N, C-alpha and C positions, 0 to 999 in steps of 0.2 A: 756237916753240910748235907750229908745224905738224909739226915732226919728231916731237915727243912724241905728237901725235895719231896719226901713222902707227904708231908703236911700240904704242900702246895698242890700236889697231885690230888689229894682228897678234896681240898677246897675248891679247886677247879671243877671237879665233877659236881660238887654241890651247887656251884654257880650255874652250871649248864642247866640243872633242874631246880630252879629257885624256889619252886613251890613245895619242895620236899626236904625234910631234914635228913642228915646222913643216914641215920639208923633206918630210914624208910626207903632208901635207895635199893635195898635188897628185895623190896616188894614192888618196886616200880614196874609197871607194865605200860608199854606204849602201843596203843591200839589205833592210832590216827594216821599211820603212815603205811605205804605198801611194804615197807622194810621193817615192820615192827618186830618180827621174830629175830631178825639179825641184830637189831638195835638192842632188844631185850637181852639176847644172849651175850652180846658184847659187854653191855653195861654190867650185867651180873658177874661175868667173868672178871672184869676189871676190879669191881668192888670186892669180890671174894679174894682176889690176889692181894689187894691192899690189906684187907683185914687179916690175912695170914702173915703178911710181912710186918705190919705196923707194931704189934706188941714188942717185937725185938727192939724197936727204936724208942718206945715210950716206957719200958720197964723200970728205967731209973728216974722217971720224972713224974710230975703230978698230973699229966695230961691223961685224960680218960676218954672213953667213947662218948660220955655224956658231955664233956667239955667240947669235944669236936663237933657234936650235933648242935650245940649252942653257937659255936663259931660259924657253922655252916648254914644257919637258918636263912 
């Protein structure tokens, strides 16, 4: 169940920024709002934390970052 929670978390982030694939989120910069620095820092922190945790959940499956990036297009 926790594995699905992690996947849902990632996919929800991808849906928020529909124009970006997951692997591009770490490069995402938002320059159009007065809160761009806060948003960038929050997004990067969240994505990095998911990237740290996710391998533990997918190590026994055939899911890869490439697969996730296709799912999240």
